MARLO-238029 format. One record per residue: x, y, z of N, C-alpha, C, O, CB in turn. Coordinates in steps of 0.001 Angstrom, whole numbers, plus 500000, padded with zeros to 6 digits. Glycine has a CB too. Example, Ala and Ser with C-alpha at 12.3 -4.5 7.8 and 13.67 -1.06 7.14 Angstrom:
513190494310507800512300495500507800513200496700507800514236496681508465511308495527509046512850497750507080513670498940507140512900500030507870513409501138508039514084499402505725
//
This chain:
500855498808500000500000500000500000500877501224500000501826501316500780499040500015501219500583502122499171501404503329499061500917504357500080499774504805499997501350503916497614501789504755501073501353505695502124501400507144501702501020508040502455502197505524503344501885507369500457502047508764500050500793509582500147500850510739500565502545508826498669499627509012499767498422509848499857498071510271501267497278511189501478497262509123499271498685509575502254498350509895503649499451510690504341499569510624505564498082508617504427500248511430503604501365512191504200500829513304505093499888514017504743502279512789503093501475513432506286501093514490507239502033515684507079503229515504506851501130513960508712501511516870507193502332518092507134502069518954508377500925519123508799502026518906505829503176519507508966503087520395510142502853521814509646503649522351508876504394520318511030501817522384510066501465523727509625501540524680510827500847524473511823500038523747508979502362525702510739502508526688511837501328527628511849500851528085510810503824527496511696500844527921513130499707528822513262500218530219513568500922530456514549498731528337514364499857531076512742500287532466512942499039533320513084498298533533512125501190532976511755498819533810514316497619534614514498497731535916513734498827536415513480497372534888515977496647536428513394496605537686512662496744538853513647495888539038514512495285537805511844497837539653513516498106540774514418497604542053513765498051542470512697499630540881514754496678542630514450496109543869513928496901545066514423497625544946515411494637544003514333496790546213513773497474547429514262497060547797515676497882548307516437497189548603513336495815547554516049495372547876517407496117547029518428496488547519519495493856547664517547496339545741518100497045544865519032498491545294519193499044545251520292496980543417518558499097545709518092500478546178518180500567547405519100501480547516519918501026546518516770499630548296518956499628549507519793499473549174521263500164549746522106498512550449519363498572548254521579498373547857522979499635547202523550499995547438524704497176546891523098500293546392522748501510545726523210502614546741523506503290546671524532501993544711522164502772547674522588503791548711522800503491549543524043504404549900524787503882549626521574502213549852524271501825550621525454502110549849526730502562550422527722500346550989525390501853548575526705502116547725527879503603547706528204503995547836529364501611546284527637504435547543527165505888547533527372506360548870527926507211548914528814506623547217526055505808549955527403506203551286527884505837551488529342506640552008530117505551552370527039504633551084529725504213551212531120505071550367532036505390550790533147502755550820531273505448549187531595506298548309532408507666548948532639508219548889533737506462546932531729508193549553531590509497550206531730509413551400532679510309551608533498510020550660530358508348552175532571508171553317533489508057552840534924508611553464535829506923554136533110507360551762535141507204551219536502508534550770537064508811550971538246506217550048536510509383550145536206510682549673536674511575550843537069512317550763538048511365548827535595511501551934536300512321553113536620511802553829537854512593554296538673512354554083535436510501553925538001509905554688539094509955553953540413509964554587541468508486555029538769509987552628540382509896551869541636510976552223542632510650552440543799509958550405541351512289552298542239513303552689543229513060554056543815513263554263545011514665552659542610512615555020542971512349556364543483511231556356544500511289557063545506512003557307542347510210555554544239509100555480545190509556554865546499509121555280547573507936554672544606510441553867546409510938553236547625511781554215548431511680554289549655511754551982547286512632554980547702513477555954548391512627557022549061512924557449550177514466556602547412511574557453548384510716558492548943510061558030550235509769558845551111509649558899547936509830556738550360509179556216551551510160555913552677509730555590553784508412554975551206511480556007552425512495555679553411512887556923554206513182557962553614513727555065552730512896556835555529513330557934556395514772557667556792515076556633557386512408558077557663515660558596556465517073558434556778517331558749558249516660559610558818517933559335555878518295558065558875518622558338560282519404559636560423519921560147559429519427557177560882519503560183561632520308561389561853521789561080561696522210559926561781520035561976563249522575562130561465524026561979561356524711562695562518524194563674563057524537562532559998525885562186562889526639562716564024528084562957563587528724562066563027526581561741565245528593564157563842530009564447563627530571565109564878529860565826565583530215565358562377531858564863565152532549565433566306533916565931565842534599565263565066532692564383567465534308567120566331535591567673565898536186568564566986535485569368567600535423568469564590537506568406567215538247569290568109538848570442567315539258570270566168539352568513568860538897571632567944539555572783567344540166573640568463539427574193569277538548573616566480541503573762568519542463573135567618542591571641567892542211571148568954543823573808567747543141570932566899543320569493567027544686569137567601544955567966567871543138568825565682545548570128567791546863569909568408546977570792569635546748571999569557548024570205567403547325570204570758547500570957571994548471570216572883548837569072572614546150571176572717548883570881573943549822570306574903549113570051576228548047570612576478551039571238575110549698569206577081549107569023578408548895570365579097549772571229579079549998568120579274547728570531579702547389571811580321546763572787579357546502573932579728548606572427580920546510572367578115545938573253577117544429573154577041543810572335577721546526572957575778543842574003576201542392574093576066542024573943574597542719574460573722541856575438576637540942573242574330540433573085572973538914573121573014538321573155574092540941571763572329538286573114571854536832573103571755536380571847571024536829571572569911536317574370571033535491571087571655534882569928571014533493570341570527532633570716571323534804568701571998533287570268569221531993570611568640531294569342568195531814568587567373532155571591567454530106569113568745529265567970568380528154568494567477527395569381567868528676567244569658528061567945566273527070568411565300526125567273564944526557566186564559527760568960564026524842567536565077523788566581564720522995567172563559522688568364563555522850566267565950522665566339562577521945566835561402520860565853560987520982564645561187522914567078560234519799566397560406518714565613559817518878565664558304518655566718557709517300566154560257519263564552557654519497564573556209518219564528555381518260564698554162520369563421555828517090564299556035515824564228555307515353565633554947515404566545555771514749563494556144514896565797553715514466567101553247512966567338553382512479568435553109514866567270551827512239566311553802510784566490553925510212565822555171508995565748555335510089565936552696511095565334556054510629564612557233511300565151558484512511565370558491510898563109557090510532565365559535511067565758560837511480564516561610510714563557561703510029566580561640512687564529562165513150563433563003512839563752564458513032564878564915514667563182562805512358562752565174511962562908566572512792561994567459513291560957567021510462562611566753512929562408568731513650561581569699515099561360569327515630560261569485512973560258569845515743562417568828517121562297568350518098562455569513517885563299570384517413563350567254519155561664569538520191561737570575520569560349571031520866559465570228519717562577571771520549560172572383520770558843572937522207558381572948522471557193572756519977557875572192523170559309573172524567558893573263525299559826574220524774560870574610525247558894571860526505559442574592527337560271575463528774560206574973529140559339574180527236559810576948529589561154575467531019561187575153531766561266576483531689562274577185531388562408574205532486560200576824533238560139578078534676560566577803535417559875577103533189558701578701535062561712578360536388562262578128537392561900579218538575562219579102536296563748578009536929561241580269537817560940581396538999560051581015540092560281581531537032560276582495538847559033580128540039558247579764541112559074579068542283558695579064539643557097578868540723560195578484541662561076577791542211562151578718542999562997578296540988561724576590541798562117579975542172563112580982541742564514580552542497565481580641543689563077581231540505564580580086539898565842579686538706566145580571538029565232581043539475565804578211538448567416580795537260567835581516536593568971580744537255569737580044537612568275582967535280569065580883534545570138580229534557571374581121534238571301582308533092569701579913534928572507580534534917573765581272533600574492581072533030575034582019536082574654580837533125574502579849531832575120579555531134574283578500531778573682577640531998576598579076529809574248578574528996573611577558527842574529577260527005574772578129528505572210578007527775575047576045526786576079575756525496575513575200524613576273574801527351577073574790525364574184575165524128573594574673524002573729573177525005573731572464522941574226575342522765573843572686522524573907571246522868575297570737522332576295571216521054573552570910523757575352569772524185576622569209524341576465567714524806575425567247525501577107569852523964577471566960524088577396565521523034576508564893523230576014563782525447576904565153521921576292565575520868575432565044520105576153563937519981577377563941519904574996566165519602575373563000518790575896561910517349575464562130517084574274562302519316575409560528516419576402562126515020576038562291514693575681563735515419576052564658514673574880561382513604574963563919513141574575565244513649573180565558513345572224564845511597574631565335514419573070566622515051571803566945514555571199568250515145570231568730516526571984567012513503571731568832512979571132570044513813571480571254514515572492571250512898569644569895513749570646572309514435570950573572515945571004573402516515570330572544514077569913574626516578571817574233518027571839574259518543570493574759517904569867575605518545572993575146519689570039574250520226568758574731520761568890576149521271569943576533521336568252573797520646567831576916521278567804578232522778567646578035523213566930577134520703566651579120523576568312578874525019568202578730525669568452580075525037568934581015525554569189577669526961568108580144527711568335581371527924569824581549528477570482580668529063567583581349527491570363582681527614571791582904528606572147583975528785573327584277526302572357583251529259571165584561530195571419585640531615571524585104531975570856584135530105570320586696532416572369585743533800572538585325534649571312585636535781571210585163534395573755585992534123570391586416534893569191586754534324567951586079534825566848586300534920568989588266533289568111585262532666566957584621533492566503583431534188567296582797531234567289584181533403565212583139534135564658582008533238563934581026533726563375580044535195563724582494531936563934581270531017563207580404529990564178579830529331564904580574530317562060581177529859564187578512528843564971577827527738564011577416528000563016576742529435565737576588526515564298577811525391563419577510524377564150576645523946565254576976524730562913578805524001563532575542522971564071574660521771563135574745521770562054574157523488564215573175520745563566575485519557562734575656518775562613574352518857563473573475518661563307576755518010561517574248517217561252573034515910562039573096514824561460573138516926559723572876516031563371573102514853564230573244514748565274572142513798566057572131514878564918574585515697565306571221515737566381570240514799566120569064514609564981568637517153566569569736514224567194568561513447567120567341514087567978566275514366569153566515512002567551567586514329567413565090514991568125564011514072568216562806513633567201562265516308567438563633513786569443562393512993569646561199513751569217559957514947568934560032512579571096561084513078569162558816513713568722557571514974569530557252514937570759557191512724568830556414516079568828557051517337569467556685518014570238557790519026570892557542517110570369555566517489570186559017518060570975560103519326570337560659519514569122560593517041571152561213520192571190561212521394570716561887521651571589563105521118572693563213522617570726560929522471571087564018522744571808565259524176571526565696524577570367565802521737571404566373524955572591565952526329572464566433526385572829567904525893573884568305527291573358565615526988571952568718527071572167570163528541572193570580529163571136570680526292571058570941529114573383570828530526573473571217530713573356572732529915573872573515531122574791570725531773572674573117532145572531574521533613572897574672534457572400573926531875571084575035533924573761575630535318574094575923535906572997576796535342572641577831535436575485576622537043572467576369537624571277576998539033571586577490539826572208576783537647570083576008539338571141578720540674571301579297541373569950579330540788568945579736540598571913580723542628569936578901543445568723578915544352568759580134545054569748580352544281568586577605544350567703580927545099567665582184546607567782581946547116567460580872544789566372582944547299568253582983548743568450582902549496567153582626550561567174582010549249569067584182548945566016583084549647564737582942549095563882581807549267562663581810549569563963584238548436564510580838547901563762579702549031563182578867550099563782578743547005564658578836548784562002578291549788561328577484549965562018576140549010562547575571549411559869577280551196562008575636551478562564574325551055561594573229550927560393573467552964562902574195550838562126572023550510561282570884549096561491570385548365562349570880550704559847571241548720560688569389547400560764568782546357560162569716546522559035570185547385560045567424545292560899569989544212560446570860542892560546570094542831561142569019544160561287572179541846559961570658540565559967569956539415559943570952539358559073571821540466558769568997538509560890570829537275560879571626536197560173570819536083560383569611536825562336572014535405559337571484534399558546570794533057558640571507532996558774572729534843557089570690531996558569570736530664558505571329530434557099571889531011556124571407529567558873570281529593557015572902529336555722573548528661554739572605528854553529572723528475555915574787527882555248571682527175554414570706526721555312569558526959556519569565525951553669571362526075554713568591525587555483567443524402556346567867523687556023568816525183554542566275524211557439567150523075558314567399521784557616566960521779556879565974523251559668566657520701557846567686519433557189567383518317558217567211518462559387567566519070556189568490517209557750566661516001558570566538514792557656566612514895556455566361515999559392565208513639558230566959512423557426567074511905556952565727511462555811565597511350558215567775511958557818564727511330557472563452512302557308562296511885556951561194510336558509563097513601557563562520514570557401561447515579556315561708516463556065560889515280558674561213515450555662562860516368554578563168517705555064563698517830556187564188516589553744561952518697554200563590520027554435564148520975554939563080521047554392561979520580553160564781521711556003563426522691556568562508524088556082562799524290554913563126522657558066562566525056556976562682526460556612562854526965557007564228526345557821564913527316557266561778528084556435564630528767556854565850529719557995565522529977558274564351529531555667566499530247558662566560531106559819566341532509559602566865532708558936567880530510561034566988533481560168566166534876560132566583535512561494566344535191562180565373535651559025565828536428561881567249537113563165567121538583562977567498538904562928568685536439564256568021539479562871566520540902562706566832541567564024567204541133565091566769541625562086565652542615563947568004543440565104568320544824564605568696545006563426568999542814565958569470545794565501568675547184565132568939547717565952570105547565567173570145548062565341567680548342565261571050548947565916572211550456565965571996551094564933571788548591565164573546551023567172572046552455567360571830553046568118573008552332568794573749552724568114570503554349567999573170555037568766574212555088570234573796555150570528572602556478568210574463555063571164574757555183572585574402556481572837573642557525572294574002555126573471575668556423573645572606557609573875571777558135575299571865559312575539571597557300573549570345557283576244572234557713577652572287558201577980573694557471577762574662556549578612571874559422578500573828559905578867575165559131580056575715558493580783574953561408579191575127559180580264577028558498581431577596559222582710577196560397582688576827558414581321579137558509583811577273559122585126577076558787585989578283557989585599579135558626585799575747559392587142578347559260587984579543559155589440579130559886589898578252560457587781580505558243590166579766558164591612579579558374592296580925558035591745581973556796592024578954558938593498580886559170594279582105558692595700581866558915596273580800560678594261582517558033596260582868557560597639582776557497598221584177557590597493585165556167597718582076557340599528584260557220600198585558555963601038585557555542601538584514558468601076585864555355601195586736554154602004586837554444603476586599553614604185586030553513601817588191555627603952587033556034605350586819557428605332586226558342604733586794555998606187588158557596605984585085558905605969584417559893606917585068561090606852584785558752606329582954559410607799585938560305608677586684559766608860588092558560608990588303560463610046585975560677608867589044560308609027590449561321609949591121562471610027590687560242607646591177560907610641592168561873611465592901562814610579593717562503609426594015561143612471593827563939611129594061564870610380594901564176609975596204563530610787596866566145611219595197564330608700596547563702608048597709562204607797597504561516607330598411563908608903598958561712608111596307560340607745595983560270606285595528561299605637595338559778608678594894559075605785595358558894604370595004557921604216593833557103605093593555558383603573596223558036603085593166557088602659592135557149601140592051557981600498592692557409603321590741556253600583591251556230599126591093556877598712589779556598599275588720554791598600591159557736597725589875558288597039588706557385595843588416557164595001589287559789596587588945556858595771587178555953594694586795556676593735585855557164594137584799554673595256586126556738592466586248557389591426585460556330590424585012555629589842585839558519590720586278556216590227583695555146589380583157555731588251582314556173588495581191554160590219582313555743587026582826556113585881581984554967585576581017553797585671581386556447584624582860555306585212579793554307584955578760554476583542578218555586583115577897554418585992577617553364582825578120553350581461577582552498581459576319551280581621576397552800580430578638553117581280575165552389581288573895551960579889573451551382579732572376553244581919572818552236578882574263551835577513573937550386577265574325549844577946575196552748576503574640549761576292573678548450575811574120548683574646575083548311573504574814547548575372572896549305574972576200549667573969577193550504574622578275550973575747578104550429572790576546550698573927579387551363574504580553552878574445580411553428573482579877550929573779581824553548575500580901555001575508581029555359575280582485554713575819583383555609576843580510556386574482582716556788574152584088558233574579584324559011574764583388556622572634584363558566574730585602559928575096585977560373576432585422561545576606585089560871574044585524559455577376585319559786578691584757560592579493585789560233579550586965558486579467584341561688580110585324562561580841586256563280581977585550563572581904584357563585579893586895563561583038586316564388584153585844564789584974587064564310584727588171563623585043584781565669585949586856566112586801587967566375588216587458566526588455586260567390586219588638566422589142588412566698590549588110567650591078589174567399590937590371565374591400588060568730591681588735569612592394589662569452593888589391569820594372588321571119591938589500568907594609590353568637596033590156569937596821590047570941596443590651567782596583591305569929597908589285571115598770589232571345599457590580570481599444591456570967599826588114572504600043590721572896600605592019571971601718592481571868601972593681574309601127591949571296602388591555570440603499591941569064603079592421568255603942592761570292604428590799568765601783592463567470601289592922567658600225593988568681599542594037566655600728591749566662600101594832566663599039595831565244598506595985564278599188595642567217599552597194565121597299596497563803596687596693563158597259597950563776597320599013563917595139596794561906597674597806561165598188598956560179597140599489559713597237600624560415599478598574559872596151598668558959595087599093558353594396597884558421594919596772557848595649599997557765593235598089557152592459597013555649592665597005555021592765598059557485590967597158555075592729595807553635592841595662553018591479595359553609590451595692553286593842594560551834591452594731551185590182594393552058589360593458552748589902592595549816590431593750552018588042593641552878587170592854552223586690591574552910586157590702553290585993593672550900586862591431550208586455590210548940587268590060548401587800591031549887584943590227548466587357588807547207588046588575546065587219589125546205586011589316547001588326587081544945587852589377543789587164589928542580587353589016542553588258588182543481587675591346541604586505589183540361586640588456540383586053587068539404586209586338540001588049588370541446585385586664541495584783585341540774583440585367540657582799586411542957584611584868540300583034584207539651581753584065540770580733584184541841581167583759538850581624582698540801579595584613539885578564584860540630577265585005540320576501585920538861578495583781541601576963584155542086575587584106543036575266585235542868574268585935542762575324582797544015576095585408544989575915586473545493577278586861545427578215586065546156574984586041545993577405588058546457578701588542547967578778588379548703577946588909546049578925590025548420579784587642549855579997587488550453580414588829549886581244589539550144581067586401551589579837589163552231580125590444553736580256590255554315579654589351551911579023591477554366581056591123555815581228591102556318581376592532555599581844593415556222582461590241557548580973592740558241581295593987559004582594593755559931582650592947559211580127594440558601583632594472559196584958594306559984585332595550559461585290596663558110586017594020561250585698595354562086586206596443562488587631596110563148587874595100563346585306596666562091588578596961562418589994596757562467590658598122561476591240598565561372590706595818563620590576598799563757591093600165564039592588600154564870593079599390564876590352600913563322593301601024563497594750601131564939595086601497565563594406602311562528595339602179565454596144600881566811596591601164567873595892600342569053596222600456567106596398602599567479594924599507568436594224598652568165594591597193567272595386596897568348592680598861568937594009596297568798594342594874568488593129593996568360593268592780570064595001594381568366591940594597568159590728593803566704590264593863566154590042594942569086589609594293566089590121592685564748589539592551564915588167591904565513588040590836563785590469591695564382587151592561564532585792592052563158585149591890562334585180592804565422584945592994562926584571590724561673583886590426562013582459590015562838582252589126560862584628589302561383581471590654561726580079590372560500579173590469559449579566590975562810579596591334560669577944589967559643576893590064558281577370589574557252577037590163559524576406591504558276578147588505557017578683587999556211577670587203556764576869586449557285579883587147554912577717587380553960576959586566553104577988585853552399578765586497553079575963587439553159578002584522552535579074583755551552578492582737551942577813581787553608579929583045550262578779582965549211578321582059548918579394581025548929580583581342547929577959582839548655578984579789548343579996578774547021580694579031546813581822578585548316579364577406546129580028579747544810580594580010544758581391581304543728581986581619543784579498580056545856581414582063545879582139583327547142583001583369548111582634584034545827581154584544547150584143582670548347584990582653548749585396584061547914585543584954548111586238581797550022585570584227550534585851585574551550586980585497552400587006584607551174584579586212551454587917586443552507588917586540552953589030587985552226588657588906552028590285586005554161589552588174554735589708589504555076591178589710555618591830588817555998588805589688554754591697590899555012593096591216556056593185592322555969592497593339553710593817591636557046594047592099558063594317593118558163595840593282558360596570592311559464593686592722558024596295594520558110597730594808559576598131594929560322597574595734557333598087596112559981599120594104561384599545594110561472601012594525560529601781594340562036599331592713562615601381595084562853602747595558564070603318594853565070602627594659563049602780597099563977604612594462565112605284593830566019605906594869565600606762595648564630606350592853567260605468594872568183605978595902569308606816595305569975607546596038568779604820596694569534606734594011570542607555593360569928608241592152569055607679591491571765606708592947570382609452591864569819610212590762570274609647589418571320609008589295570211611683590880569411609924588393569798609551587046568962608419586475568053607904587127571234609167587026569287608042585242568582606960584545569038605614585088570232605317585127568822607035583015568077604813585502568369603496586060567778602433585111566561602341584953567781603352587524568641601652584498568209600630583539568114599275584223569063598811584855569180600556582339566945598648584083566696597343584704566716596286583604565935596360582655565325597325585483567589595322583726567719594244582740567557592905583445568250592620584422569094594315582002566648592096582950566415590780583551567366589761582926568015590027581915564932590335583362567428588607583549568113587469582931567209586890581843566078587343581668568476586375584000567694585914581129566797585170580243565805584388581096566058584131582273567597584212579299564688584014580503563675583232581207563750581793580696563845581568579490562237583836580998563708580840581588563875579435581220562681578614581691561910579042582550565176578870581815562547577428581109561524576465581539562087575069581388563014574848580608560203576621580718561534574131582125562033572752582055561496571998580855562126571036580416561672572006583315560352572398580304559751571619579219559691572346577880559168571794576912558375571213579610560217573582577797560195574277576503561416575154576278561420575971575357558952575122576394562455575005577098563694575707576832563744577127577342563014577501578260563942575715575400564620577917576732564984579251577214564482580330576272564572580212575050566498579367577377563942581405576885563475582543576111564235583805576447565148583793577272562007582758576337563855584893575807564569586161575979564184586844577287563107586625577840564283587095574802565106587678577757564834588516578904564174589820578479563701589948577350566116588795579672564147590791579396563466592058579126564217593206579775565031593005580677562013592018579634563933594415579301564594595621579810563573596734579986562665596889579170565728596074578859563729597511581058562949598725581258563815599705582042564916599346582458561597598429582005563345600929582252564185601915582941563337602876583765562150603072583506565034602701581930563984603469584766563373604469585641564349605637585777565552605437585947563015603858587049563828606833585703564655608017585951564388608514587364563245608786587732564367609140584903565455608631588154565353609148589519565804610625589491566921610924589067566234608285590532564943611532589940565260612956589859565217613588591248564690613011592199564281613677588910565792614803591337565751615575592578564325615991592860563604616437591968566673616813592499563928615839594108562567616211594506562615617633595054563204617877596107561979615206595574561991618574594337561998619975594760560568620447594943559648619926594313562742620869593732560386621426595801559066622024596007558740622981594870559594623310594047559004622759597361557517623411594841557088624318593790557843625654593840558001626327592821555592624561593900558314626031595062559013627314595162560481627193594768561234628163594858558904627862596578560889625986594326562240625802593840563236625327594890564381625026594551562715627063593262562834625252596148563764624788597175563763623268597242562720622627597116563403625384598546564934622710597442565065621247597509564489620743598820564553621416599849566548620810597368563925619539598758563385618945599971564514618671600959565546618119600580562617617646599647564332619044602198565390618822603192565578617330603444566424616942604249565058619550604515
//
C-alpha cells in the first residue's frame, strides 16, 4: 500500500496581528518600563534616613594643660521629614584626661530643633550626655561646642574621643557613631618675659612698682619657669607685691616662687607653673636711691619643658625732689 496519499504536514499557526494589538503591546511595554524606573524612586521616597553625628576638636593639636573646643554636630538629612527623639549617646572624656569647662548647649541650630540637649555643665565633669529628646525639622542641623581642658599629665601622641554608641532617633532609626581625633604634643615655644614700671620717673627716695610678666604662647602649661633681676645701684627693693594676677579663668592657677627682700637688689623667680589661660605677673616695689637713669635688665627666662626665652629691659629716671618754690626737699 502506498502511504504517500496519507502524508502528514506540520502547519505553523500564525495569528493575525492587527494594528490595534500592536499599539496595545507597545503601550504595555512602555508602562512596564516606566514602573521599573519609578519603583526605586518610590521606595526611596518612603524611606526615612537616620540622623548623622560628627565630632571635631579645634584646635586638634594641643599640649598638656591646654584648652580646645569639642563641637558635636547633629543633622537631619531628610528634606521632607522631621526626626523625633534624636540623641541617645554620650562622650566620656575621662580616659583622655579631659574635663569640660563650659557647655553652651545647642548653638548654631537651623530652624526649630525642640528641647536643648542635656550636657555636662560642671567645670569638673568629664562626660557629655545628649539625651534622646531632640526634634529636628527637615534638613536641620545643630552644632554644640564645649570648651575642653586637657590635664597636665595627659599622654602625648594621637588620641581619639568617641561617642558611647551610634546616634538614634524614634522614626529614622540608628545613625552613625562619632569620633574626634586630636594630637597631644610637648610645648615647643619657650616662655618670654616683659618688664615695665608704673612710673617711668620718680623722685629720689620715691617708690614705684616694677611689673614682670612671663608669657606662655603655647596651648599647654610651662613648668619650671625661672628668671632673675639684679637692680642697678640706683634702685633698691622696697617690698614684694602680688605674685600672680587674679580673676582669670579657669584651668589651672599659674604660680611662682618669688624672692624679693626689702633693702636688697636681687629679685629671684623660680619653680614657675605658667598656664596659657591664666596669665601671671609679679610686682616688686622699688625705691630710687641715686639720681639719674636706672636701667633694669632681667636674665633670660627658662623652663624645664620648653627651653629658654629672651629677657626684658625697662628703665626708671630718679630725679631731685623739689618744692614748687624751687627749694630742695630737706
